[in-house]
C-alpha positions in Angstrom: 125.6 -90.1 -120.8 128.0 -90.0 -117.9 127.0 -88.2 -114.8 130.5 -87.5 -113.7 133.6 -86.2 -115.6 137.1 -87.7 -115.5 137.9 -85.4 -112.6 134.9 -86.8 -110.6 132.9 -83.6 -110.9 129.2 -83.8 -111.6 128.2 -82.9 -115.1 125.0 -80.9 -115.4 123.9 -80.5 -119.0 123.2 -76.8 -119.9 119.7 -77.5 -121.1 118.6 -78.7 -117.6 120.0 -75.7 -115.7 117.4 -73.3 -114.7 118.0 -69.9 -116.3 117.5 -67.0 -114.0 115.9 -63.8 -115.2 118.0 -60.6 -114.5 115.2 -59.3 -112.3 115.1 -62.4 -110.1 118.1 -61.2 -107.9 117.0 -57.6 -107.7 115.7 -56.6 -104.3 112.7 -54.4 -104.5 111.6 -52.1 -101.7 108.0 -51.3 -100.6 107.3 -48.0 -99.2 105.1 -48.6 -96.0 104.8 -44.9 -94.9 105.3 -41.8 -96.9 104.5 -38.1 -96.1 103.9 -34.7 -97.7 106.2 -31.8 -96.6 103.6 -30.9 -93.9 103.6 -34.5 -92.4 100.3 -35.7 -94.0 100.3 -39.5 -94.7 100.0 -40.2 -98.4 99.4 -43.9 -98.1 96.0 -45.0 -99.5 94.7 -48.1 -97.9 91.6 -48.0 -100.1 93.5 -48.3 -103.4 95.9 -51.3 -103.4 98.3 -51.8 -106.3 99.9 -55.3 -106.6 98.9 -56.2 -103.1 100.1 -53.1 -101.3 98.4 -49.8 -100.3 99.3 -47.2 -102.9 100.6 -43.6 -102.6 97.9 -41.0 -103.3 98.9 -37.8 -105.1 97.0 -34.7 -106.4 98.2 -33.1 -109.6 97.5 -29.9 -111.5 98.6 -28.3 -114.8 96.8 -25.6 -116.9 93.3 -26.8 -117.7 93.5 -30.1 -115.7 93.6 -31.4 -112.2 93.0 -34.7 -110.5 94.3 -37.4 -108.4 96.0 -40.7 -108.9 97.6 -43.5 -106.8 101.0 -44.9 -107.7 102.5 -48.1 -106.6 104.5 -48.2 -103.4 106.8 -50.9 -104.8 110.2 -49.8 -106.2 110.5 -50.1 -109.9 106.7 -50.6 -110.4 105.1 -48.0 -112.7 101.7 -49.1 -112.0 99.2 -46.4 -111.2 95.4 -45.9 -110.8 93.9 -42.6 -112.1 91.1 -41.5 -109.7 90.1 -38.3 -111.5 91.3 -36.3 -114.4 93.5 -37.3 -117.3 97.3 -37.9 -117.3 99.2 -37.1 -120.5 102.4 -38.9 -121.6 105.4 -36.6 -121.5 103.5 -33.8 -119.8 104.7 -32.2 -116.5 102.3 -31.9 -113.7 102.7 -30.0 -110.4 102.2 -32.6 -107.6 100.5 -31.8 -104.3 99.3 -33.4 -101.1 95.6 -34.6 -101.6 94.9 -33.6 -97.9 96.5 -30.2 -97.2 97.2 -29.1 -100.9 100.9 -28.5 -100.2 103.1 -28.6 -103.3 105.8 -31.3 -103.2 109.4 -30.0 -102.9 111.7 -30.3 -105.8 115.1 -32.0 -105.3 116.8 -31.5 -108.7 115.8 -31.2 -112.4 115.2 -34.4 -114.2 117.2 -35.3 -117.3 114.1 -36.4 -119.1 113.0 -32.9 -120.3 114.0 -29.4 -119.8 111.3 -28.7 -117.3 111.0 -32.1 -115.4 111.6 -32.1 -111.7 112.5 -34.8 -109.3 110.1 -34.2 -106.4 110.6 -35.4 -102.8 108.4 -37.4 -100.4 109.5 -38.0 -96.9 109.7 -41.4 -95.2 109.2 -39.6 -91.9 106.7 -37.0 -90.9 109.4 -34.3 -90.8 111.0 -34.1 -94.3 114.6 -35.3 -94.2 116.2 -35.4 -97.6 118.4 -38.3 -96.5 115.4 -40.3 -95.6 113.1 -39.7 -98.5 112.1 -40.9 -102.0 112.1 -39.0 -105.1 110.5 -39.4 -108.6 109.9 -37.3 -111.8 106.7 -35.3 -112.2 106.6 -35.9 -116.0 104.2 -38.7 -116.9 105.9 -41.6 -118.5 109.5 -40.6 -117.5 111.6 -43.7 -116.7 112.4 -41.9 -113.4 108.7 -41.9 -112.7 109.2 -44.8 -110.3 110.6 -43.7 -107.0 114.2 -44.0 -105.9 116.0 -42.9 -102.6 116.7 -39.3 -102.7 120.2 -39.9 -101.3 121.1 -41.9 -104.5 120.0 -39.0 -106.7 122.0 -36.4 -104.7 125.1 -38.7 -105.0 124.5 -39.1 -108.8 124.2 -35.3 -109.3 127.3 -34.6 -107.3 129.2 -37.2 -109.4 127.9 -35.8 -112.6 128.8 -32.2 -111.6 132.5 -33.0 -111.0 
């Protein structure tokens, strides 16, 4: 087999090319600091998920309450349940595990009629332009956090 074509370009057989996965080029962000509306740190250094401290959250719904830790890595749905039982497709009210303050709601989620996108600040003082948001329905595809500014832009585009 010839290594070079008639135009002197190097020929690389397709079978020898390394195929890239779609996720290889995606940049994933890791949240290093996140706060409740009162400024309490939600980072949990005792419960690491995939090599990073997780985000500790308290939840309540009729007949059940508990705590869990979610991954601080964007797009990672991993979580550790510390107490209680989370149910797929069920909405929970989410709170700070330290001061018991309910998380603020940014917008309704498209996943169900009662799902909410809740907001956590990336600074001690809640700034909606410098925050992350995720759905409070267990198993929602928006359960992994995204920047709140992206959600606000999407809602504005959809409304017009």
